[in-house]
C-alpha positions as CSV (number, residue, x, y, z in Angstrom):
1,M,25.2,-23.7,30.8
2,A,21.5,-23.3,31.5
3,I,19.0,-25.8,30.4
4,W,15.5,-24.6,29.7
5,I,12.5,-26.9,30.1
6,D,8.7,-26.4,29.7
7,A,5.9,-27.4,32.0
8,S,6.0,-31.0,30.8
9,G,9.8,-31.3,31.3
10,A,10.8,-31.2,27.7
11,N,13.9,-29.3,26.7
12,V,13.1,-26.0,25.0
13,P,15.4,-23.2,23.5
14,A,16.3,-20.3,25.8
15,P,13.9,-17.4,25.9
16,T,14.6,-14.5,23.5
17,S,16.8,-11.7,24.9
18,A,15.4,-8.2,25.3
19,R,17.8,-7.0,22.7
20,D,16.7,-9.7,20.2
21,A,13.0,-9.1,20.9
22,G,13.5,-5.3,20.4
23,L,15.3,-5.9,17.1
24,V,12.5,-8.2,15.9
25,G,9.9,-5.7,16.9
26,L,11.8,-2.9,15.2
27,I,12.1,-4.9,12.0
28,A,8.4,-6.0,12.1
29,G,7.3,-2.4,12.7
30,G,9.5,-1.1,9.8
31,M,8.1,-3.7,7.5
32,A,4.5,-2.9,8.6
33,L,5.2,0.7,8.0
34,A,6.7,0.0,4.5
35,I,3.7,-2.2,3.6
36,G,1.3,0.4,4.8
37,I,3.0,3.1,2.8
38,G,3.0,0.9,-0.3
39,L,-0.7,0.2,0.1
40,L,-1.4,3.9,0.4
41,F,0.6,4.7,-2.8
42,G,-1.2,1.8,-4.6
43,L,-4.6,3.2,-3.5
44,L,-3.5,6.6,-4.6
45,A,-2.5,5.3,-8.0
46,L,-5.9,3.5,-8.4
47,V,-7.8,6.7,-7.5
48,R,-5.7,8.8,-9.9
49,R,-6.3,6.3,-12.7
50,A,-10.0,6.2,-12.1
51,T,-10.2,10.0,-11.9
52,L,-8.2,10.3,-15.2
53,A,-10.4,7.9,-16.9
54,A,-13.5,9.7,-15.8
55,N,-12.1,13.1,-16.9
56,C,-11.1,11.7,-20.3
57,A,-14.6,10.3,-20.8
58,R,-16.1,13.7,-19.9
59,W,-13.7,15.6,-22.1
60,G,-14.4,13.2,-24.9
61,A,-18.1,13.7,-24.6
62,E,-17.7,17.5,-24.5
63,W,-15.5,17.3,-27.6
64,R,-18.0,15.2,-29.5
65,A,-20.6,17.9,-28.7
66,I,-18.4,20.9,-29.6
67,A,-16.2,19.6,-32.4
68,P,-18.8,19.8,-35.3
69,R,-19.5,23.5,-34.4
70,W,-15.8,24.3,-33.9
71,I,-14.7,22.7,-37.2
72,R,-17.4,24.6,-39.1
73,G,-16.2,27.8,-37.4
74,E,-19.4,28.4,-35.4
75,G,-17.9,28.2,-32.0
């Protein structure tokens, strides 16, 4: 059984194996990718919501200008 010590002579756990380090890297990379995709979709939702609100405001303004003429049959 190997005993691992640091520079001061204190016992420390064994270094991580290449397999375990690769697995941790794979999991961390997958999580970073998932978080990035989630942030992009969240940003897309915010942009879509702002665009829809601006379009509705413009359409409402146009309707307020046209509605009186349209209702009277002038349009």
